[in-house]
C-alpha positions as CSV (number, residue, x, y, z in Angstrom):
1,M,110.8,66.0,166.0
2,D,111.6,63.7,163.1
3,K,109.5,61.0,164.7
4,L,106.4,63.3,164.6
5,L,106.3,62.9,160.8
6,I,104.3,59.7,161.5
7,L,101.4,61.9,162.7
8,F,100.9,63.1,159.1
9,I,100.0,59.5,158.3
10,A,98.5,58.3,161.6
11,I,95.8,61.0,162.2
12,P,93.9,60.7,158.8
13,L,94.4,56.9,158.9
14,L,93.0,56.5,162.5
15,S,90.1,58.9,161.5
16,F,89.4,56.6,158.5
17,F,89.1,53.6,160.7
18,A,87.0,55.5,163.2
19,T,84.4,56.4,160.6
20,L,84.2,52.8,159.4
21,F,82.3,51.9,162.6
22,L,79.7,54.7,162.2
23,Q,76.4,54.5,160.4
24,N,75.5,56.7,157.4
25,K,73.0,58.7,159.4
26,S,75.6,59.6,162.1
27,E,76.6,62.8,160.2
28,K,77.4,64.7,163.4
29,A,79.8,62.1,164.7
30,I,81.5,61.8,161.3
31,G,81.7,65.5,161.1
32,V,83.5,65.7,164.4
33,I,86.1,63.1,163.4
34,V,86.7,64.8,160.0
35,R,87.0,68.2,161.7
36,F,89.6,66.8,164.1
37,A,91.6,65.3,161.2
38,K,91.6,68.4,159.0
39,V,92.4,70.8,161.8
40,F,95.2,68.6,163.1
41,N,96.5,68.2,159.6
42,I,96.9,71.9,159.2
43,L,98.5,72.4,162.6
44,S,101.0,69.6,161.9
45,A,101.9,70.9,158.4
46,I,102.5,74.5,159.6
47,T,104.2,73.5,162.9
48,F,106.6,71.1,161.2
49,A,107.3,73.6,158.4
50,A,108.2,76.3,161.0
51,W,110.5,73.9,162.9
52,W,112.2,73.0,159.7
53,V,112.8,76.6,158.8
54,I,114.1,77.4,162.3
55,N,116.6,74.5,162.1
56,G,118.1,75.9,158.9
57,C,116.0,74.2,156.2
58,T,118.1,71.0,156.3
59,P,116.4,68.1,154.6
60,V,115.1,65.5,157.0
61,D,115.8,61.7,156.4
62,Y,113.9,59.4,158.8
63,N,113.6,55.6,158.6
64,L,110.4,54.7,160.3
65,A,110.4,50.9,160.0
66,T,111.9,48.0,158.1
67,L,109.1,45.8,156.9
68,Y,111.2,43.2,155.0
69,Q,114.9,42.5,154.8
70,T,117.2,40.0,153.1
71,E,120.9,40.0,152.3
72,H,120.3,41.9,149.1
73,F,117.1,43.9,149.7
74,V,115.5,46.1,152.3
75,F,111.9,47.2,152.2
76,A,111.7,50.2,154.6
77,I,109.1,52.9,155.3
78,H,111.4,55.9,154.9
79,F,110.4,59.6,155.2
80,F,112.0,62.6,153.5
81,Y,111.2,66.2,154.3
82,D,112.4,69.2,152.3
83,E,111.1,72.4,150.6
84,V,109.0,70.3,148.2
85,T,107.3,68.5,151.0
86,V,106.7,71.8,152.9
87,V,104.8,73.3,150.0
88,F,102.8,70.2,149.1
89,S,102.0,69.4,152.8
90,I,100.7,73.0,153.6
91,V,98.7,73.3,150.3
92,G,97.3,69.8,150.8
93,A,96.3,70.4,154.4
94,L,94.5,73.7,153.6
95,L,92.7,72.3,150.6
96,F,91.7,69.2,152.5
97,F,90.2,71.5,155.1
98,L,88.3,73.6,152.5
99,V,86.9,70.6,150.6
100,A,86.0,68.6,153.7
101,T,84.2,71.7,155.2
102,F,82.3,72.3,152.0
103,S,81.5,68.6,151.6
104,K,79.9,68.5,155.1
105,Y,77.0,70.6,153.7
106,Y,77.2,69.5,150.0
107,M,76.8,65.8,150.9
108,H,74.2,66.3,153.7
109,R,71.7,63.5,153.7
110,D,73.4,61.8,150.8
111,E,73.0,58.0,150.9
112,G,76.8,57.6,150.7
113,Y,77.7,60.3,153.2
114,R,79.9,58.0,155.3
115,R,81.4,56.2,152.3
116,Y,82.4,59.6,150.9
117,F,84.2,60.7,154.0
118,N,85.8,57.3,154.5
119,T,87.4,57.7,151.0
120,I,88.4,61.3,151.5
121,L,90.2,60.4,154.8
122,L,91.9,57.5,153.1
123,F,93.0,59.8,150.3
124,A,94.5,62.2,152.8
125,T,96.5,59.3,154.2
126,A,97.7,58.3,150.8
127,Y,98.6,61.9,149.8
128,N,100.7,62.3,153.0
129,F,102.4,59.0,152.3
130,I,103.4,60.2,148.8
131,I,104.7,63.7,149.7
132,L,106.6,62.3,152.8
133,A,108.1,59.3,150.9
134,G,111.8,59.0,151.2
135,N,112.1,56.0,148.8
136,F,110.2,54.5,145.9
137,E,108.7,51.8,148.1
138,T,107.1,54.2,150.5
139,L,105.9,56.4,147.6
140,F,104.4,53.3,145.9
141,I,102.2,52.6,149.0
142,G,100.6,56.0,148.8
143,W,100.5,55.8,145.0
144,E,98.4,52.7,145.1
145,I,96.0,53.8,147.9
146,K,95.4,57.1,146.1
147,G,94.6,55.2,142.9
148,I,92.0,53.1,144.8
149,C,90.4,56.2,146.4
150,S,90.3,57.8,142.9
151,F,88.4,54.8,141.5
152,L,86.0,54.7,144.4
153,L,85.1,58.4,144.1
154,I,84.8,58.4,140.3
155,A,82.4,55.5,140.7
156,Y,80.7,57.0,143.7
157,Y,77.3,57.1,142.0
158,R,77.6,53.4,141.4
159,N,74.0,52.8,140.3
160,R,74.7,54.8,137.2
161,Y,76.4,53.4,134.1
162,L,78.6,56.3,133.1
163,P,80.5,56.9,136.5
164,V,81.4,53.2,136.7
165,K,82.5,53.1,133.1
166,N,84.7,56.1,133.5
167,A,86.1,54.9,136.8
168,Y,87.3,51.8,134.9
169,K,88.8,53.9,132.2
170,A,90.7,56.0,134.8
171,V,91.9,53.0,136.7
172,S,93.1,51.3,133.5
173,N,95.4,54.3,132.9
174,Y,96.5,54.1,136.5
175,R,97.5,50.5,136.2
176,I,99.9,51.4,133.4
177,S,101.3,54.1,135.6
178,D,101.7,51.7,138.5
179,V,103.6,49.1,136.3
180,A,105.9,51.9,135.1
181,L,106.7,52.9,138.7
182,M,107.3,49.3,139.7
183,L,109.6,48.7,136.8
184,A,111.6,51.9,137.8
185,M,111.9,50.5,141.4
186,W,113.0,47.1,140.0
187,M,115.7,48.5,137.8
188,M,116.9,50.9,140.4
189,H,117.5,47.9,142.7
190,H,119.4,46.1,140.0
191,L,121.5,49.3,139.4
192,T,122.3,50.1,143.0
193,H,121.9,46.7,144.8
194,Q,120.5,48.5,147.8
195,N,117.4,50.3,149.0
196,I,118.1,53.7,147.5
197,T,116.5,56.8,149.1
198,F,115.5,60.0,147.2
199,G,118.3,61.8,149.0
200,E,120.8,59.4,147.4
201,L,119.6,59.6,143.8
202,G,122.6,61.7,142.9
203,V,124.8,58.8,144.1
204,A,122.8,56.3,142.0
205,K,123.3,58.5,138.9
206,E,127.1,58.5,139.5
207,M,127.0,54.7,140.0
208,A,125.3,54.3,136.6
209,T,127.9,56.6,135.0
210,T,131.0,55.0,136.5
211,S,129.8,51.4,136.0
212,G,128.7,52.0,132.4
213,E,125.1,51.0,133.1
214,T,123.6,53.9,131.1
215,G,121.0,51.6,129.7
216,M,119.6,51.0,133.2
217,A,119.6,54.7,133.9
218,I,117.7,55.4,130.7
219,F,115.2,52.7,131.4
220,I,114.5,54.1,134.9
221,T,114.1,57.6,133.6
222,C,111.7,56.5,130.9
223,M,109.6,54.7,133.4
224,V,109.5,57.6,135.8
225,I,108.5,60.0,133.0
226,L,105.8,57.5,131.8
227,A,104.4,57.2,135.4
228,A,104.4,60.9,135.9
229,T,102.8,61.6,132.5
230,I,99.9,59.3,133.1
231,K,99.3,60.3,136.7
232,S,99.2,64.0,135.7
233,A,97.0,63.3,132.6
234,Q,99.6,64.6,130.1
235,F,99.6,63.9,126.4
236,P,98.7,61.4,125.1
237,F,96.9,60.3,128.3
238,T,94.8,63.4,128.9
239,T,91.4,62.0,128.0
240,W,90.9,60.1,131.2
241,L,90.9,63.3,133.2
242,P,87.6,64.8,132.1
243,R,86.0,61.4,132.4
244,A,87.2,61.3,136.0
245,M,84.9,64.2,136.8
246,E,81.9,61.9,137.2
247,G,82.3,61.8,140.9
248,P,80.9,64.3,143.4
249,T,81.9,67.9,142.6
250,A,83.8,68.3,145.9
251,S,85.9,65.2,145.3
252,S,86.6,66.3,141.7
253,A,88.0,69.5,143.1
254,I,90.5,67.9,145.5
255,F,91.4,65.1,143.1
256,Y,91.5,66.4,139.6
257,G,91.6,70.1,140.1
258,S,94.1,70.6,142.9
259,L,96.0,67.7,144.6
260,S,95.9,64.3,143.0
261,I,96.5,65.5,139.5
262,H,99.8,67.2,140.6
263,I,101.4,64.0,141.9
264,G,103.1,63.5,138.5
265,V,104.8,66.8,138.9
266,F,105.9,65.8,142.5
267,L,107.4,62.6,141.1
268,L,109.5,64.5,138.6
269,L,110.6,67.0,141.3
270,R,111.6,64.1,143.6
271,T,113.6,62.2,140.9
272,H,115.2,65.3,139.3
273,P,118.7,64.6,140.8
274,F,118.7,61.3,138.9
275,W,117.9,62.7,135.4
276,E,119.0,66.3,135.6
277,D,122.0,65.7,133.4
278,M,120.1,63.8,130.7
279,L,119.4,66.3,128.0
280,W,117.1,63.9,126.1
281,A,115.0,63.4,129.2
282,K,114.5,67.2,129.6
283,I,113.6,67.5,125.9
284,V,111.0,64.7,126.2
285,I,109.4,66.3,129.3
286,I,109.3,69.7,127.7
287,V,107.8,68.3,124.5
288,I,105.1,66.4,126.5
289,G,104.3,69.5,128.6
290,A,104.2,71.8,125.6
291,I,101.9,69.6,123.5
292,T,99.6,69.1,126.5
293,A,99.5,72.8,127.3
294,I,98.6,73.8,123.7
295,V,96.2,70.9,122.9
296,A,94.4,71.0,126.3
297,S,94.0,74.8,126.2
298,L,92.4,74.6,122.8
299,I,90.1,71.7,123.9
300,A,89.1,73.6,127.1
301,R,87.8,76.5,125.1
302,V,85.1,74.4,123.4
303,Q,83.9,72.3,126.3
304,P,80.2,72.6,127.1
305,T,80.5,72.0,130.9
306,V,82.5,73.7,133.6
307,K,83.9,70.5,135.0
308,T,85.5,69.4,131.7
309,Q,86.8,73.0,131.2
310,I,88.5,72.8,134.5
311,A,89.9,69.3,133.7
312,Y,91.5,70.4,130.5
313,S,92.7,73.7,132.0
314,S,94.3,71.8,134.8
315,A,96.1,69.5,132.4
316,A,97.3,72.5,130.5
317,Q,98.7,74.2,133.6
318,I,100.5,71.0,134.6
319,G,102.0,70.8,131.1
320,L,103.6,74.2,131.9
321,M,104.8,72.8,135.2
322,F,106.5,69.9,133.4
323,I,108.4,72.4,131.3
324,E,109.4,74.3,134.4
325,V,110.6,71.2,136.1
326,A,112.7,70.2,133.1
327,L,114.3,73.7,133.0
328,G,115.2,73.5,136.7
329,F,112.9,76.2,137.9
330,H,111.7,74.3,141.0
331,W,110.6,77.2,143.2
332,L,108.6,78.5,140.2
333,V,107.0,75.0,139.9
334,L,106.0,75.1,143.6
335,I,104.5,78.5,143.4
336,H,102.7,77.5,140.2
337,F,101.4,74.4,141.9
338,A,100.1,76.3,144.9
339,G,98.4,78.9,142.7
340,N,96.8,76.3,140.3
341,A,95.7,74.1,143.2
342,F,93.9,76.9,145.1
Protein backbone atom coordinates (compact mmCIF):
# COMPACT_ATOMS: atom_id res chain seq x y z
CA MET A 1 0.00 0.00 0.00
CA ASP A 2 2.92 2.34 0.71
CA LYS A 3 3.88 2.26 -2.96
CA LEU A 4 0.47 3.66 -3.92
CA LEU A 5 1.51 7.02 -2.47
CA ILE A 6 3.06 7.70 -5.86
CA LEU A 7 -0.48 7.94 -7.30
CA PHE A 8 -0.98 11.23 -5.44
CA ILE A 9 1.81 12.63 -7.62
CA ALA A 10 1.37 10.61 -10.80
CA ILE A 11 -2.31 11.26 -11.58
CA PRO A 12 -2.28 15.10 -11.57
CA LEU A 13 1.14 15.11 -13.26
CA LEU A 14 -0.01 12.78 -16.08
CA SER A 15 -3.18 14.86 -16.43
CA PHE A 16 -1.01 17.98 -16.72
CA PHE A 17 0.99 16.45 -19.57
CA ALA A 18 -2.18 15.19 -21.26
CA THR A 19 -3.72 18.68 -21.35
CA LEU A 20 -0.55 20.13 -22.87
CA PHE A 21 -1.37 18.45 -26.17
CA LEU A 22 -4.91 19.83 -26.42
CA GLN A 23 -6.03 23.04 -28.04
CA ASN A 24 -7.63 25.85 -26.09
CA LYS A 25 -11.01 25.23 -27.74
CA SER A 26 -11.01 21.57 -26.64
CA GLU A 27 -12.87 22.43 -23.45
CA LYS A 28 -14.77 19.15 -23.33
CA ALA A 29 -11.62 17.02 -23.57
CA ILE A 30 -9.82 19.16 -21.00
CA GLY A 31 -12.86 18.90 -18.73
CA VAL A 32 -12.81 15.08 -18.93
CA ILE A 33 -9.12 14.92 -17.99
CA VAL A 34 -9.53 17.37 -15.10
CA ARG A 35 -12.64 15.52 -13.88
CA PHE A 36 -10.72 12.24 -13.82
CA ALA A 37 -7.84 13.84 -11.92
CA LYS A 38 -10.00 15.51 -9.27
CA VAL A 39 -12.23 12.47 -8.64
CA PHE A 40 -9.24 10.12 -8.46
CA ASN A 41 -7.52 12.56 -6.10
CA ILE A 42 -10.46 12.44 -3.68
CA LEU A 43 -10.73 8.64 -3.85
CA SER A 44 -6.99 8.24 -3.27
CA ALA A 45 -6.97 10.62 -0.29
CA ILE A 46 -9.97 9.01 1.42
CA THR A 47 -8.94 5.40 0.66
CA PHE A 48 -5.39 5.84 1.91
CA ALA A 49 -6.61 7.68 5.03
CA ALA A 50 -9.02 4.81 5.80
CA TRP A 51 -6.24 2.23 5.29
CA TRP A 52 -3.93 4.26 7.54
CA VAL A 53 -6.53 4.39 10.35
CA ILE A 54 -7.33 0.65 10.05
CA ASN A 55 -3.61 -0.14 10.38
CA GLY A 56 -3.31 1.71 13.67
CA CYS A 57 -2.40 5.22 12.53
CA THR A 58 1.28 4.32 12.27
CA PRO A 59 3.33 6.91 10.34
CA VAL A 60 4.40 5.65 6.91
CA ASP A 61 7.99 6.15 5.71
CA TYR A 62 8.58 5.22 2.07
CA ASN A 63 11.67 5.85 -0.03
CA LEU A 64 10.52 6.07 -3.66
CA ALA A 65 13.80 6.60 -5.49
CA THR A 66 17.38 7.76 -5.01
CA LEU A 67 18.19 10.40 -7.62
CA TYR A 68 21.77 11.13 -6.61
CA GLN A 69 24.18 9.53 -4.20
CA THR A 70 27.78 10.08 -3.11
CA GLU A 71 29.79 8.93 -0.14
CA HIS A 72 28.50 11.85 1.95
CA PHE A 73 25.13 12.73 0.46
CA VAL A 74 21.92 11.09 -0.76
CA PHE A 75 19.23 12.92 -2.72
CA ALA A 76 16.15 10.72 -2.41
CA ILE A 77 12.46 11.16 -3.16
CA HIS A 78 11.09 10.16 0.22
CA PHE A 79 7.44 10.11 1.33
CA PHE A 80 6.06 10.47 4.85
CA TYR A 81 2.41 9.96 5.78
CA ASP A 82 0.89 10.79 9.18
CA GLU A 83 -2.09 12.65 10.66
CA VAL A 84 -0.89 15.97 9.24
CA THR A 85 -0.77 14.48 5.74
CA VAL A 86 -4.22 12.93 6.21
CA VAL A 87 -5.88 16.26 6.93
CA PHE A 88 -3.96 18.25 4.30
CA SER A 89 -4.55 15.60 1.61
CA ILE A 90 -8.31 15.25 2.18
CA VAL A 91 -8.90 19.01 2.48
CA GLY A 92 -6.70 19.61 -0.59
CA ALA A 93 -8.50 16.96 -2.66
CA LEU A 94 -11.96 18.29 -1.81
CA LEU A 95 -11.02 21.91 -2.48
CA PHE A 96 -9.30 20.99 -5.74
CA PHE A 97 -12.55 19.27 -6.75
CA LEU A 98 -14.69 22.30 -5.84
CA VAL A 99 -12.45 24.88 -7.50
CA ALA A 100 -11.89 22.81 -10.65
CA THR A 101 -15.63 22.20 -10.99
CA PHE A 102 -16.43 25.88 -10.59
CA SER A 103 -13.60 26.89 -12.93
CA LYS A 104 -15.01 24.75 -15.73
CA TYR A 105 -17.91 27.22 -16.00
CA TYR A 106 -16.13 30.34 -14.76
CA MET A 107 -13.37 30.05 -17.38
CA HIS A 108 -15.68 28.98 -20.22
CA ARG A 109 -14.50 30.43 -23.58
CA ASP A 110 -11.63 32.24 -21.90
CA GLU A 111 -8.65 32.62 -24.24
CA GLY A 112 -6.40 31.00 -21.62
CA TYR A 113 -8.73 28.10 -20.72
CA ARG A 114 -6.15 25.36 -21.36
CA ARG A 115 -3.31 27.36 -19.80
CA TYR A 116 -5.38 27.85 -16.65
CA PHE A 117 -6.10 24.15 -16.17
CA ASN A 118 -2.51 23.22 -17.08
CA THR A 119 -1.35 25.35 -14.19
CA ILE A 120 -4.03 24.12 -11.76
CA LEU A 121 -3.07 20.49 -12.45
CA LEU A 122 0.62 21.30 -11.99
CA PHE A 123 -0.27 23.01 -8.71
CA ALA A 124 -2.12 19.86 -7.55
CA THR A 125 1.06 17.88 -8.29
CA ALA A 126 3.21 20.35 -6.34
CA TYR A 127 0.80 20.43 -3.40
CA ASN A 128 0.84 16.64 -3.10
CA PHE A 129 4.64 16.66 -3.36
CA ILE A 130 4.80 19.03 -0.39
CA ILE A 131 2.31 17.33 1.92
CA LEU A 132 3.76 13.85 1.22
CA ALA A 133 7.40 14.95 1.52
CA GLY A 134 9.49 12.85 3.86
CA ASN A 135 12.61 15.01 3.66
CA PHE A 136 13.60 18.57 2.84
CA GLU A 137 14.70 17.70 -0.69
CA THR A 138 11.34 16.22 -1.68
CA LEU A 139 9.50 19.12 -0.06
CA PHE A 140 11.68 21.60 -1.95
CA ILE A 141 10.68 20.11 -5.31
CA GLY A 142 7.00 20.76 -4.59
CA TRP A 143 7.85 24.11 -2.98
CA GLU A 144 9.49 25.35 -6.19
CA ILE A 145 6.83 24.02 -8.57
CA LYS A 146 4.12 25.62 -6.46
CA GLY A 147 5.96 28.95 -6.61
CA ILE A 148 6.09 28.74 -10.41
CA CYS A 149 2.36 27.96 -10.58
CA SER A 150 1.63 30.88 -8.29
CA PHE A 151 3.59 33.26 -10.51
CA LEU A 152 1.82 32.01 -13.66
CA LEU A 153 -1.66 32.38 -12.18
CA ILE A 154 -1.07 35.84 -10.66
CA ALA A 155 0.17 36.97 -14.08
CA TYR A 156 -2.59 35.04 -15.87
CA TYR A 157 -3.94 38.23 -17.48
CA ARG A 158 -0.50 38.91 -18.90
CA ASN A 159 -1.61 41.66 -21.27
CA ARG A 160 -2.32 43.90 -18.29
CA TYR A 161 0.34 45.81 -16.40
CA LEU A 162 -0.82 45.27 -12.79
CA PRO A 163 -1.08 41.43 -12.77
CA VAL A 164 2.45 41.09 -14.17
CA LYS A 165 3.85 43.65 -11.75
CA ASN A 166 2.21 41.95 -8.76
CA ALA A 167 3.33 38.51 -9.95
CA TYR A 168 6.92 39.73 -9.84
CA LYS A 169 6.38 41.15 -6.35
CA ALA A 170 5.03 37.81 -5.12
CA VAL A 171 7.80 35.78 -6.75
CA SER A 172 10.48 38.07 -5.31
CA ASN A 173 9.17 37.23 -1.84
CA TYR A 174 9.09 33.56 -2.80
CA ARG A 175 12.75 33.67 -3.79
CA ILE A 176 13.73 34.81 -0.31
CA SER A 177 11.67 31.96 1.11
CA ASP A 178 13.33 29.49 -1.28
CA VAL A 179 16.82 30.61 -0.28
CA ALA A 180 15.92 30.26 3.41
CA LEU A 181 14.71 26.70 2.87
CA MET A 182 17.84 25.82 0.86
CA LEU A 183 20.04 27.19 3.64
CA ALA A 184 18.12 25.11 6.19
CA MET A 185 18.73 21.98 4.05
CA TRP A 186 22.40 22.86 3.62
CA MET A 187 23.02 23.38 7.34
CA MET A 188 21.01 20.26 8.27
CA HIS A 189 23.36 18.23 6.05
CA HIS A 190 26.41 19.73 7.77
CA LEU A 191 24.85 18.97 11.15
CA THR A 192 23.87 15.35 10.50
CA HIS A 193 26.17 14.35 7.60
CA GLN A 194 23.30 12.32 6.14
CA ASN A 195 20.00 12.62 4.31
CA ILE A 196 17.78 13.29 7.31
CA THR A 197 14.05 12.52 7.07
CA PHE A 198 11.28 14.37 8.89
CA GLY A 199 10.72 11.29 11.02
CA GLU A 200 14.31 11.59 12.25
CA LEU A 201 14.29 15.29 13.17
CA GLY A 202 14.21 14.37 16.85
CA VAL A 203 17.50 12.49 16.34
CA ALA A 204 18.98 15.52 14.55
CA LYS A 205 18.04 17.70 17.51
CA GLU A 206 19.80 15.31 19.91
CA MET A 207 22.87 15.29 17.66
CA ALA A 208 23.01 19.08 17.82
CA THR A 209 22.72 19.00 21.60
CA THR A 210 25.27 16.26 22.25
CA SER A 211 27.84 17.59 19.78
CA GLY A 212 27.53 21.15 21.01
CA GLU A 213 26.45 22.44 17.59
CA THR A 214 23.69 24.66 18.97
CA GLY A 215 24.63 27.40 16.52
CA MET A 216 23.74 25.15 13.60
CA ALA A 217 20.42 24.22 15.19
CA ILE A 218 19.59 27.89 15.79
CA PHE A 219 20.46 28.76 12.18
CA ILE A 220 18.29 25.91 10.80
CA THR A 221 15.35 26.97 12.98
CA CYS A 222 15.69 30.62 11.93
CA MET A 223 15.68 29.67 8.25
CA VAL A 224 12.65 27.40 8.68
CA ILE A 225 10.73 30.17 10.48
CA LEU A 226 11.71 32.69 7.79
CA ALA A 227 10.61 30.36 4.97
CA ALA A 228 7.30 29.63 6.69
CA THR A 229 6.67 33.29 7.53
CA ILE A 230 7.11 34.44 3.92
CA LYS A 231 5.19 31.54 2.38
CA SER A 232 2.20 32.15 4.66
CA ALA A 233 2.38 35.95 4.25
CA GLN A 234 3.03 36.71 7.89
CA PHE A 235 4.38 39.99 9.28
CA PRO A 236 6.38 41.74 7.86
CA PHE A 237 5.77 39.99 4.50
CA THR A 238 1.97 40.24 4.44
CA THR A 239 1.71 42.85 1.70
CA TRP A 240 2.43 40.45 -1.18
CA LEU A 241 -0.74 38.46 -0.44
CA PRO A 242 -3.44 40.98 -1.50
CA ARG A 243 -1.40 41.78 -4.59
CA ALA A 244 -1.42 38.09 -5.48
CA MET A 245 -5.21 38.30 -5.91
CA GLU A 246 -4.76 39.70 -9.42
CA GLY A 247 -5.25 36.26 -10.97
CA PRO A 248 -8.62 34.62 -11.79
CA THR A 249 -10.96 34.52 -8.80
CA ALA A 250 -11.06 30.71 -8.74
CA SER A 251 -7.27 30.40 -8.58
CA SER A 252 -7.12 33.10 -5.91
CA ALA A 253 -9.48 30.95 -3.85
CA ILE A 254 -7.40 27.77 -4.00
CA PHE A 255 -4.04 29.54 -3.72
CA TYR A 256 -4.40 32.47 -1.37
CA GLY A 257 -7.58 31.65 0.50
CA SER A 258 -7.30 27.95 1.16
CA LEU A 259 -4.31 25.75 0.27
CA SER A 260 -1.13 27.45 -0.87
CA ILE A 261 -1.16 30.08 1.85
CA HIS A 262 -1.18 27.37 4.57
CA ILE A 263 2.05 25.73 3.41
CA GLY A 264 4.04 27.77 5.92
CA VAL A 265 1.92 26.29 8.71
CA PHE A 266 2.57 22.83 7.26
CA LEU A 267 6.34 23.46 7.30
CA LEU A 268 6.21 24.42 10.99
CA LEU A 269 4.17 21.31 11.81
CA ARG A 270 6.63 19.08 9.94
CA THR A 271 9.72 20.55 11.60
CA HIS A 272 8.20 20.90 15.08
CA PRO A 273 10.17 17.95 16.57
CA PHE A 274 13.40 19.83 15.79
CA TRP A 275 12.57 23.15 17.49
CA GLU A 276 9.96 22.12 20.07
CA ASP A 277 12.44 22.52 22.96
CA MET A 278 13.65 25.95 21.84
CA LEU A 279 11.72 28.46 23.90
CA TRP A 280 13.04 31.43 21.92
CA ALA A 281 11.76 29.90 18.66
CA LYS A 282 8.29 29.46 20.15
CA ILE A 283 8.30 33.07 21.32
CA VAL A 284 9.38 34.31 17.89
CA ILE A 285 6.63 32.32 16.14
CA ILE A 286 4.00 33.49 18.65
CA VAL A 287 5.07 37.14 18.26
CA ILE A 288 4.99 36.91 14.45
CA GLY A 289 1.57 35.25 14.54
CA ALA A 290 0.12 37.69 17.08
CA ILE A 291 1.33 40.81 15.24
CA THR A 292 -0.01 39.46 11.94
CA ALA A 293 -3.37 38.51 13.46
CA ILE A 294 -3.87 41.97 14.97
CA VAL A 295 -2.53 44.09 12.10
CA ALA A 296 -4.11 42.05 9.29
CA SER A 297 -7.49 42.01 11.05
CA LEU A 298 -7.47 45.80 11.36
CA ILE A 299 -6.39 46.26 7.73
CA ALA A 300 -9.06 43.82 6.48
CA ARG A 301 -11.79 45.99 8.05
CA VAL A 302 -11.01 48.97 5.83
CA GLN A 303 -10.37 47.26 2.48
CA PRO A 304 -12.65 48.34 -0.39
CA THR A 305 -12.72 44.99 -2.23
CA VAL A 306 -13.78 41.51 -1.16
CA LYS A 307 -10.59 39.92 -2.48
CA THR A 308 -8.29 42.04 -0.35
CA GLN A 309 -10.54 41.55 2.66
CA ILE A 310 -10.22 37.78 2.23
CA ALA A 311 -6.45 38.05 1.75
CA TYR A 312 -5.85 39.94 4.98
CA SER A 313 -8.41 37.84 6.88
CA SER A 314 -6.62 34.68 5.71
CA ALA A 315 -3.28 36.07 6.90
CA ALA A 316 -4.84 36.89 10.27
CA GLN A 317 -6.21 33.37 10.69
CA ILE A 318 -2.84 31.87 9.80
CA GLY A 319 -1.27 34.14 12.41
CA LEU A 320 -3.46 32.39 14.98
CA MET A 321 -2.36 29.03 13.57
CA PHE A 322 1.28 30.03 14.06
CA ILE A 323 0.51 30.64 17.73
CA GLU A 324 -1.26 27.27 18.01
CA VAL A 325 1.68 25.43 16.42
CA ALA A 326 4.13 27.08 18.80
CA LEU A 327 1.98 26.12 21.80
CA GLY A 328 1.84 22.51 20.61
CA PHE A 329 -1.91 22.40 19.84
CA HIS A 330 -1.43 20.47 16.61
CA TRP A 331 -4.88 18.93 16.30
CA LEU A 332 -6.39 22.37 16.90
CA VAL A 333 -4.18 23.69 14.07
CA LEU A 334 -5.43 20.98 11.72
CA ILE A 335 -9.06 21.69 12.57
CA HIS A 336 -8.45 25.43 12.22
CA PHE A 337 -6.73 24.88 8.85
CA ALA A 338 -9.64 22.80 7.51
CA GLY A 339 -12.22 25.32 8.68
CA ASN A 340 -10.35 28.33 7.34
CA ALA A 341 -9.58 26.63 4.01
CA PHE A 342 -13.20 25.63 3.36
